[in-house]
C-alpha positions as CSV (number, residue, x, y, z in Angstrom):
1,M,-26.7,25.7,-6.4
2,Q,-25.1,25.9,-2.9
3,K,-22.0,26.9,-2.6
4,T,-19.8,27.0,0.1
5,I,-16.8,29.4,1.4
6,Y,-14.1,28.5,3.7
7,F,-12.1,31.2,4.8
8,N,-9.6,32.6,7.3
9,G,-7.8,29.7,6.7
10,N,-3.8,28.6,6.1
11,V,-4.5,26.7,3.0
12,I,-1.7,24.8,1.4
13,T,-2.8,24.4,-2.1
14,V,0.7,22.7,-3.2
15,D,0.2,23.9,-6.7
16,E,3.2,24.5,-9.1
17,N,4.3,27.6,-7.3
18,N,3.6,26.5,-3.6
19,S,1.4,29.1,-2.9
20,I,-0.7,29.6,0.4
21,A,-4.0,31.6,0.2
22,Q,-6.8,32.3,2.7
23,A,-9.7,31.3,1.2
24,V,-11.5,28.4,-1.2
25,L,-14.9,28.6,-3.1
26,V,-16.4,25.5,-4.0
27,E,-19.7,24.4,-5.7
28,D,-21.2,21.3,-6.7
29,G,-18.1,19.3,-5.9
30,R,-15.7,21.7,-7.8
31,I,-13.4,24.1,-6.9
32,I,-14.2,27.6,-8.5
33,K,-11.7,30.1,-6.6
34,V,-8.8,30.3,-4.6
35,G,-7.3,33.3,-3.1
36,T,-7.7,36.3,-0.3
37,N,-10.3,36.0,1.7
38,D,-11.4,39.7,0.7
39,E,-11.2,37.6,-3.1
40,V,-13.3,35.1,-2.4
41,L,-15.9,36.4,0.1
42,A,-16.4,38.9,-2.6
43,I,-17.9,36.6,-4.6
44,K,-20.3,34.8,-1.9
45,D,-24.2,35.1,-2.4
46,E,-27.1,34.4,-0.9
47,N,-26.7,30.6,-1.5
48,T,-23.4,30.6,-0.6
49,N,-22.5,29.0,2.9
50,I,-19.7,30.3,5.0
51,V,-17.1,28.4,7.0
52,D,-15.0,30.0,9.4
53,L,-11.3,27.7,9.3
54,E,-10.2,29.6,12.1
55,N,-6.7,30.3,11.1
56,K,-6.7,26.4,11.0
57,T,-4.3,24.3,8.2
58,M,-6.5,23.2,4.9
59,V,-4.3,20.9,2.3
60,P,-5.5,18.8,-0.5
61,G,-7.2,15.3,0.2
62,F,-4.3,12.8,1.0
63,I,-4.0,10.4,-1.7
64,D,-3.3,6.2,-1.1
65,P,-0.8,5.3,-3.9
66,H,-0.6,1.8,-2.7
67,G,-2.7,-0.6,-0.6
68,H,-5.3,-3.0,-0.5
69,I,-8.9,-1.3,0.5
70,A,-10.7,-4.8,0.5
71,A,-8.2,-6.5,2.1
72,I,-8.7,-3.8,5.1
73,S,-12.4,-4.9,5.1
74,Q,-11.7,-8.4,5.6
75,T,-8.6,-7.8,7.9
76,L,-11.5,-6.3,10.3
77,L,-13.0,-9.2,10.5
78,L,-10.1,-11.1,11.6
79,V,-7.9,-11.7,14.5
80,Q,-5.7,-9.3,15.0
81,L,-2.1,-10.0,15.8
82,G,-0.2,-6.9,14.6
83,D,1.2,-5.5,17.9
84,A,1.3,-9.1,19.6
85,T,4.7,-9.5,21.1
86,S,5.1,-13.0,21.7
87,V,4.1,-16.2,20.2
88,E,2.6,-17.5,23.6
89,E,0.6,-13.7,23.0
90,V,-0.4,-15.0,19.4
91,K,-1.4,-18.2,20.8
92,Q,-3.9,-16.8,23.7
93,R,-5.4,-14.3,21.0
94,L,-6.5,-17.1,19.2
95,R,-7.4,-19.2,22.2
96,D,-9.8,-16.3,23.5
97,Y,-11.2,-15.8,19.7
98,I,-12.3,-19.8,19.3
99,A,-13.6,-19.5,22.9
100,N,-15.8,-16.3,22.4
101,T,-17.0,-17.1,19.0
102,K,-19.5,-19.1,17.5
103,L,-18.0,-20.9,14.6
104,P,-19.9,-22.0,11.9
105,E,-19.2,-25.6,9.9
106,G,-16.1,-25.3,8.2
107,A,-14.8,-21.8,9.0
108,W,-11.2,-21.3,9.9
109,V,-10.0,-19.0,12.6
110,I,-7.7,-16.2,10.8
111,G,-4.9,-14.3,12.4
112,F,-3.9,-11.4,10.7
113,G,-0.3,-9.4,10.8
114,Y,1.7,-11.0,13.1
115,D,5.4,-9.5,13.2
116,N,7.9,-11.9,14.5
117,T,10.5,-9.2,14.5
118,K,8.5,-7.6,17.7
119,F,9.0,-10.8,19.7
120,E,12.5,-11.1,21.7
121,D,13.7,-14.6,19.8
122,K,12.2,-13.3,16.5
123,E,11.1,-16.8,15.9
124,H,8.0,-17.4,13.9
125,P,5.2,-19.5,15.4
126,T,4.9,-23.1,13.7
127,K,2.3,-25.9,13.3
128,F,3.2,-27.2,16.5
129,D,2.1,-23.3,18.2
130,L,-0.9,-23.7,16.3
131,D,-1.9,-27.2,17.1
132,D,-1.7,-25.9,20.9
133,V,-4.4,-24.1,20.4
134,S,-6.6,-26.6,18.2
135,T,-6.3,-29.2,15.8
136,E,-10.0,-29.4,15.4
137,V,-10.5,-26.3,13.0
138,G,-7.9,-24.8,10.6
139,I,-5.5,-22.0,12.1
140,Y,-4.2,-19.7,9.3
141,C,-2.0,-16.7,10.5
142,T,-0.6,-14.2,8.3
143,H,2.7,-12.3,8.5
144,A,2.7,-8.5,8.8
145,S,4.9,-8.4,5.5
146,G,2.0,-10.3,3.8
147,H,4.0,-12.7,1.7
148,L,4.3,-15.8,4.2
149,A,1.9,-17.5,6.7
150,V,1.9,-19.9,9.1
151,T,-0.9,-22.9,9.4
152,N,-1.6,-25.6,11.7
153,S,-1.8,-29.5,10.7
154,F,-5.2,-29.0,9.8
155,G,-4.1,-26.3,7.7
156,L,-1.3,-28.1,6.0
157,E,-3.6,-31.2,5.2
158,A,-5.7,-29.0,3.5
159,Y,-3.0,-27.2,1.4
160,G,-1.3,-30.4,0.5
161,Y,1.5,-30.0,2.3
162,A,1.3,-32.9,5.0
163,G,3.7,-35.8,5.4
164,T,6.4,-35.6,3.3
165,D,5.4,-36.5,-0.7
166,Y,4.0,-33.1,-1.4
167,V,4.8,-30.7,-4.8
168,V,5.3,-26.7,-3.9
169,P,4.4,-24.6,-6.7
170,E,7.0,-22.7,-8.7
171,G,8.3,-19.4,-6.7
172,G,7.0,-20.9,-3.3
173,V,8.4,-22.5,-0.4
174,V,7.3,-25.0,2.2
175,Q,10.0,-24.5,5.4
176,T,10.4,-27.9,6.9
177,V,11.5,-28.6,10.7
178,S,15.1,-29.2,9.9
179,P,17.2,-28.7,6.8
180,D,17.3,-32.7,6.4
181,S,13.5,-33.1,6.6
182,R,10.7,-32.8,4.2
183,E,8.3,-32.2,7.1
184,A,7.0,-28.9,7.2
185,N,7.1,-26.6,10.0
186,G,3.8,-25.0,8.9
187,I,5.4,-21.7,7.6
188,L,4.4,-21.4,3.8
189,E,6.1,-18.7,1.8
190,E,4.7,-16.7,-1.4
191,N,3.6,-19.1,-4.3
192,A,2.9,-21.9,-1.8
193,I,-0.1,-20.1,-0.7
194,M,-0.5,-17.7,-3.4
195,A,-0.5,-19.7,-6.4
196,E,-3.8,-19.6,-8.0
197,E,-4.2,-23.6,-7.1
198,K,-3.8,-22.5,-3.6
199,K,-6.7,-19.7,-3.7
200,G,-9.9,-20.6,-1.7
201,I,-8.4,-22.8,0.5
202,V,-8.9,-20.5,3.5
203,P,-12.5,-19.8,3.0
204,A,-13.4,-15.9,2.9
205,P,-16.1,-14.0,5.0
206,Q,-19.5,-13.6,3.8
207,F,-20.2,-11.5,0.5
208,E,-22.3,-9.1,3.2
209,Q,-19.8,-8.9,5.7
210,V,-17.5,-7.7,3.7
211,L,-19.3,-5.4,2.1
212,D,-20.4,-3.8,5.8
213,S,-16.8,-4.1,6.9
214,L,-15.8,-2.2,3.7
215,V,-17.9,1.1,4.8
216,K,-16.1,0.8,8.2
217,A,-12.5,0.7,6.1
218,Q,-13.6,3.7,4.3
219,D,-14.4,5.2,7.5
220,L,-11.0,4.7,8.8
221,Y,-9.0,6.3,5.9
222,A,-11.7,9.5,6.0
223,Q,-10.2,9.5,9.6
224,L,-6.9,10.0,8.1
225,G,-7.6,12.2,5.9
226,I,-7.4,9.9,2.7
227,T,-10.0,10.5,-0.2
228,T,-8.4,8.3,-2.9
229,A,-7.4,4.9,-2.0
230,Q,-6.3,1.6,-4.0
231,D,-6.9,-1.8,-3.9
232,A,-3.9,-3.5,-5.5
233,S,-5.0,-7.1,-5.7
234,L,-7.9,-6.9,-7.6
235,D,-9.3,-10.0,-8.9
236,L,-13.0,-11.0,-10.2
237,G,-14.2,-11.3,-6.8
238,Y,-12.8,-7.8,-5.3
239,D,-13.8,-6.2,-8.9
240,Q,-17.2,-7.6,-8.1
241,M,-17.3,-6.5,-4.7
242,L,-16.4,-2.7,-5.4
243,T,-18.5,-2.6,-8.6
244,V,-21.2,-3.7,-6.2
245,A,-20.1,-1.3,-3.2
246,G,-20.6,1.8,-5.7
247,Q,-24.1,0.5,-7.3
248,M,-25.6,0.5,-3.4
249,G,-23.9,4.1,-2.9
250,K,-21.6,2.4,0.0
251,L,-18.2,4.3,-1.6
252,K,-17.6,7.3,-0.2
253,I,-14.2,8.0,-1.1
254,D,-12.8,7.1,-4.6
255,I,-11.0,3.5,-4.9
256,L,-8.4,2.8,-8.0
257,G,-8.3,-1.1,-8.7
258,Y,-5.3,-2.4,-9.9
259,A,-6.0,-6.0,-11.3
260,L,-3.7,-9.2,-10.5
261,M,-1.8,-10.3,-13.3
262,P,-3.8,-13.3,-14.2
263,F,-7.1,-11.0,-14.2
264,T,-5.2,-8.1,-16.0
265,E,-6.7,-8.6,-19.5
266,K,-10.6,-10.1,-18.6
267,L,-11.0,-7.2,-16.4
268,M,-9.4,-4.3,-18.1
269,K,-10.9,-5.3,-21.5
270,T,-14.4,-5.8,-19.7
271,N,-13.9,-2.4,-17.9
272,E,-12.7,-1.1,-21.4
273,G,-10.4,-0.1,-19.3
274,T,-7.7,3.1,-20.0
275,P,-5.2,5.4,-17.3
276,K,-7.9,7.8,-17.9
277,R,-10.9,6.2,-17.7
278,E,-13.5,8.0,-15.4
279,Y,-15.1,6.6,-12.0
280,V,-18.3,5.0,-11.8
281,N,-19.8,5.2,-8.5
282,H,-16.3,6.5,-7.0
283,Y,-14.6,3.3,-8.7
284,K,-12.6,2.7,-11.9
285,I,-9.4,0.0,-12.5
286,G,-6.5,1.7,-13.1
287,G,-4.3,-0.9,-14.5
288,G,-2.6,-4.0,-14.2
289,K,-0.8,-5.5,-11.1
290,T,2.3,-7.9,-10.4
291,F,4.9,-9.6,-8.3
292,L,8.5,-9.6,-8.9
293,D,9.4,-11.2,-5.4
294,G,8.5,-11.0,-1.3
295,S,9.5,-8.6,1.6
296,P,13.0,-7.6,3.2
297,Q,11.3,-8.1,6.3
298,G,10.1,-11.5,5.7
299,K,14.0,-12.3,4.5
300,T,12.0,-13.6,0.9
301,A,12.9,-10.0,-1.5
302,W,15.1,-10.8,-4.2
303,L,18.9,-9.2,-3.6
304,T,22.2,-8.6,-5.5
305,Q,23.9,-9.3,-2.2
306,P,23.1,-11.3,0.3
307,Y,21.5,-11.0,3.4
308,Y,23.2,-9.3,6.3
309,E,22.2,-12.5,8.3
310,A,20.5,-15.4,6.0
311,P,17.3,-17.1,7.2
312,E,18.0,-19.9,9.6
313,G,18.6,-22.7,7.1
314,E,20.2,-21.0,4.3
315,S,23.9,-20.3,3.3
316,A,25.4,-17.3,3.8
317,D,25.2,-15.9,0.1
318,Y,21.4,-16.3,0.5
319,L,19.7,-13.9,-2.0
320,G,16.3,-14.4,-1.6
321,Y,14.1,-14.8,-5.0
322,P,12.4,-14.0,-7.4
323,T,8.8,-15.1,-8.2
324,Q,8.5,-14.6,-11.6
325,T,10.4,-15.5,-15.1
326,D,11.8,-12.7,-17.7
327,E,9.7,-14.6,-20.3
328,D,6.5,-14.2,-18.6
329,M,7.1,-10.5,-17.6
330,I,8.0,-9.8,-21.2
331,S,5.0,-11.2,-22.5
332,Y,2.8,-9.5,-19.7
333,Y,4.4,-5.8,-20.1
334,K,3.9,-6.0,-23.5
335,M,0.4,-6.8,-23.3
336,C,-0.3,-3.9,-21.2
337,I,1.9,-1.7,-23.6
338,E,-0.1,-2.5,-26.3
339,N,-2.8,-1.7,-24.7
340,N,-2.1,1.4,-23.3
341,W,-2.5,0.1,-19.8
342,Q,-0.7,1.2,-17.0
343,V,1.1,-1.5,-14.7
344,H,1.8,-1.3,-10.9
345,T,5.0,-4.0,-10.0
346,H,5.8,-5.0,-6.7
347,S,9.2,-5.3,-6.2
348,N,11.5,-4.6,-3.2
349,G,15.0,-6.4,-3.8
350,D,17.3,-4.3,-6.2
351,A,17.4,-7.6,-8.5
352,A,13.7,-7.8,-8.4
353,I,13.8,-4.0,-9.7
354,D,16.8,-5.1,-12.5
355,Q,14.4,-7.7,-13.5
356,F,11.6,-5.0,-14.1
357,L,14.0,-2.5,-16.0
358,R,15.0,-5.3,-18.2
359,C,12.0,-6.8,-18.6
360,Y,9.8,-3.2,-19.3
361,E,12.1,-2.0,-21.5
362,K,12.0,-5.2,-23.8
363,A,8.9,-5.0,-23.8
364,L,9.0,-1.2,-25.0
365,E,11.3,-2.2,-27.2
366,L,9.0,-5.3,-29.0
367,T,6.5,-2.5,-29.1
368,G,8.0,0.1,-30.7
369,N,7.6,2.3,-27.7
370,T,11.4,3.2,-26.9
371,T,10.7,6.8,-27.3
372,K,8.1,6.9,-24.8
373,K,5.5,8.1,-27.2
374,T,2.8,6.8,-25.1
375,D,2.5,8.2,-21.6
376,L,2.3,4.8,-19.3
377,R,3.8,5.7,-16.2
378,P,4.5,2.5,-14.8
379,V,5.0,2.4,-11.2
380,L,7.5,0.1,-9.0
381,V,5.6,-0.5,-5.7
382,H,8.0,-0.6,-2.4
383,C,11.5,0.0,-3.6
384,Q,13.1,-1.3,-0.3
385,A,16.6,-1.8,-2.1
386,I,16.5,0.2,-5.2
387,R,20.0,1.7,-6.0
388,K,21.0,5.3,-7.2
389,D,21.5,3.6,-10.8
390,Q,18.1,2.5,-10.9
391,L,16.3,5.5,-10.2
392,K,18.1,7.1,-13.0
393,K,17.2,4.0,-15.4
394,M,13.2,4.6,-14.1
395,A,13.5,8.4,-14.8
396,E,14.5,7.5,-18.3
397,L,11.8,5.0,-18.7
398,G,9.1,7.5,-17.4
399,A,8.8,5.1,-14.6
400,E,7.9,6.3,-10.8
401,P,8.3,4.8,-7.4
402,T,5.8,4.8,-4.7
403,F,7.7,3.7,-1.7
404,F,7.1,2.0,1.2
405,N,8.8,4.7,3.1
406,D,7.6,3.8,6.7
407,H,9.9,0.6,7.0
408,V,12.6,3.1,8.1
409,W,10.2,3.3,11.5
410,F,8.6,0.0,12.0
411,W,11.8,-2.0,10.7
412,G,14.6,0.0,10.8
413,D,16.7,-1.8,13.1
414,Y,16.0,-4.9,12.1
415,H,17.0,-4.0,8.8
416,Y,20.0,-2.5,10.3
417,E,20.8,-5.7,12.4
418,S,19.7,-8.3,10.9
419,V,18.6,-7.8,7.0
420,F,20.6,-4.9,5.2
421,G,23.2,-4.6,7.6
422,P,24.4,-1.0,9.0
423,E,25.6,0.1,5.5
424,R,23.3,-0.6,3.1
425,A,20.0,0.0,5.6
426,Q,21.5,3.8,5.3
427,N,19.8,3.6,1.8
428,I,16.2,2.0,2.3
429,S,13.7,3.8,0.1
430,P,16.3,6.5,-0.6
431,L,13.6,9.5,-0.8
432,G,17.0,11.5,-1.7
433,W,18.4,10.0,-4.8
434,A,14.9,10.3,-6.1
435,L,14.3,13.9,-5.7
436,E,17.7,14.3,-7.1
437,E,16.3,12.3,-10.4
438,G,13.3,14.2,-10.8
439,L,11.1,11.4,-9.9
440,K,7.5,12.3,-8.3
441,F,7.6,9.3,-6.0
442,T,5.0,8.9,-3.3
443,I,5.2,7.3,0.0
444,H,2.4,4.4,1.6
445,Q,2.0,1.8,4.1
446,D,0.9,-0.8,2.0
447,P,-2.2,-1.4,3.9
448,P,-3.0,-3.5,6.0
449,V,0.6,-4.6,6.5
450,K,0.2,-1.5,8.2
451,M,-2.8,0.6,8.7
452,P,-3.0,3.4,6.0
453,D,-1.7,6.5,7.9
454,Q,-0.4,9.6,5.6
455,I,0.7,11.8,8.6
456,L,2.9,9.3,10.2
457,G,4.2,8.5,6.3
458,M,5.2,12.2,6.4
459,H,6.5,12.4,9.8
460,N,8.9,9.2,8.8
461,A,10.1,10.7,5.6
462,V,10.9,14.1,7.0
463,N,12.7,12.8,10.2
464,R,14.2,8.9,9.2
465,K,13.8,8.0,12.4
466,T,14.0,4.1,13.7
467,Q,12.0,3.0,16.7
468,S,15.6,3.3,18.7
469,G,16.3,6.6,17.8
470,R,18.7,5.9,15.0
471,V,18.6,8.1,11.9
472,L,18.4,5.9,8.5
473,G,19.8,7.6,5.5
474,K,20.1,11.8,6.6
475,Q,20.5,12.3,2.9
476,H,17.3,10.5,2.3
477,K,15.2,13.2,4.8
478,I,12.9,15.3,2.9
479,S,11.3,18.7,3.5
480,P,7.8,18.9,4.8
481,L,6.5,20.6,1.7
482,E,8.0,17.1,-0.8
483,A,6.7,14.9,2.0
484,L,3.0,16.5,1.6
485,K,3.5,16.6,-2.5
486,A,4.3,12.9,-2.1
487,V,0.7,12.2,-0.3
488,T,-0.9,14.6,-2.6
489,I,0.0,16.0,-6.1
490,N,2.7,13.1,-6.7
491,G,-0.2,10.8,-6.1
492,A,-2.4,12.2,-8.0
493,Y,0.3,11.9,-11.2
494,Q,0.9,8.4,-10.5
495,Y,-2.8,7.8,-11.3
496,F,-3.1,10.5,-14.4
497,E,-5.4,12.7,-12.0
498,E,-3.4,15.3,-11.7
499,D,-5.8,17.7,-13.7
500,I,-8.4,16.7,-11.1
501,K,-7.0,16.0,-7.6
502,G,-3.5,16.8,-5.6
503,S,-3.4,20.5,-5.2
504,I,-5.9,23.4,-4.4
505,E,-6.6,25.0,-7.6
506,E,-9.6,26.2,-9.4
507,G,-11.5,23.6,-11.4
508,K,-10.2,20.1,-9.6
509,Y,-12.5,18.2,-6.9
510,A,-13.0,19.9,-3.5
511,D,-11.2,17.3,-1.7
512,F,-9.4,18.8,1.7
513,V,-8.4,18.0,5.2
514,I,-8.4,20.2,7.6
515,L,-5.8,20.0,9.8
516,D,-4.8,20.9,13.7
517,K,-1.4,22.3,12.8
518,N,0.4,23.6,9.7
519,I,2.7,20.8,8.7
520,L,4.9,22.9,7.3
521,D,5.5,25.3,10.1
522,V,5.4,22.6,13.3
523,N,8.8,21.3,15.0
524,P,9.3,18.5,12.6
525,E,9.8,15.9,15.0
526,E,5.7,16.5,16.4
527,I,4.4,16.0,12.3
528,K,3.2,12.8,13.8
529,N,1.0,14.6,16.4
530,I,-1.1,16.9,14.0
531,K,-4.7,15.7,13.9
532,V,-7.2,15.3,10.9
533,L,-10.5,17.6,12.2
534,E,-12.0,17.2,9.2
535,T,-12.0,15.6,5.6
536,I,-14.1,16.5,2.8
537,K,-14.5,14.4,-0.5
538,E,-16.3,16.4,-3.6
539,G,-17.6,19.2,-1.2
540,T,-19.1,16.7,1.1
541,T,-17.7,16.2,4.8
542,I,-17.0,12.8,5.2
543,F,-15.1,12.7,8.5
544,K,-15.4,15.7,11.2
545,A,-13.9,15.2,14.6
């Protein structure tokens, strides 16, 4: 059996003692020995491959605790709008795509990830802007938050929102050209596009296209040191795609799927799912997923205190809104608890988090699990406006948060100036409070809202600076070691995989990242500039610079 020894390195193990080692022996994809150069090299034989790390830093493979890798694979097939700085630039990119692409019959032009906070006037594009590009084909552009989109007149017709006599699904909003009008302006929020009856209106790419693109998406993750990823929007189609990709040998990193609320029971029971189910061809289903509100940057998150600046057309006491009823959530959580299924819950605003806490606690009561006799580790996703008292309650319930902490960098100034205001903005993604409560929190970018980048994530957790240079919440800065834990061992814990991943210890998977600098020693302001030199998954190199 081929063995490999990595020696002469700065090996940050992230074990219980925060040990630093020099060398690691790997055999059959597992870590056999961790220690000094002398200790590990002493057990080499003629079948051992020797790799000199040349004093480079080795850390555990990064874990993406929340994302949508299947959607990433699809976005690679779309018109990229994330860095557009004006509505006119959005329009020009769409025009260029139409001019340079042979669109098959029935195809739509799909733009991805425009961010109106980057526009001078902060205004969203409307149907009038997209009609100026074309009325002959459907045009559909998603917002960076993933919780709203804009479409042209062709698209409004397809969605059933043309004219004035239309019905909007509960939990959705169709914006209008003026407060006293019923004419849609093209901007659609939440269940106006996400409701079950609205799915499939915008045609998805061909299955084969997405499979090939999934390989490219994994290459992107591997280049960034990520060895375990997530798809938190699992439906029957995505489950089939990931299963087939695994059977075809196309999965090179581990992927956990979390089944959306309408599909949780079917997918979990079909797969006899439990939180500790084994991977099959690098894929498994970890549990269920549901949404309780929207996004703060889109001003659809559900808050207990009004937005600092209400969206246009809303009153000064606008709080955002929920997407689920308590009755439905108690029933869903009860089903998951009765089956010992973990559940991930999207909740940005503190009102949504209150809803999770009361509904999950009620479901525990109904199932007799109030003593936490079953370890279910429910995960709250994003947690932008979470309060200190809520983090304390989460600790009591055995729940864990995964923070979209990169909001500080990407939208921190907007939150300070418009969403939460100067005072409340200091406490978005309150990592310091989570540390005080002893929570095993993680950090993420919610790809494809923002592309996965755990090095940038650690940088932002340590520095908490906005793009203008503001520090938001000095008290919530964490150490580089705690940031590293948030993308390694804590991620493994949230996945029930701390016994096989997340640290460099004997018996665990040989999932490593080799970095050009030591994250524990480098100037904190330079963490974002650390480069991934090599990514190793179960002893096999899947990326090398």
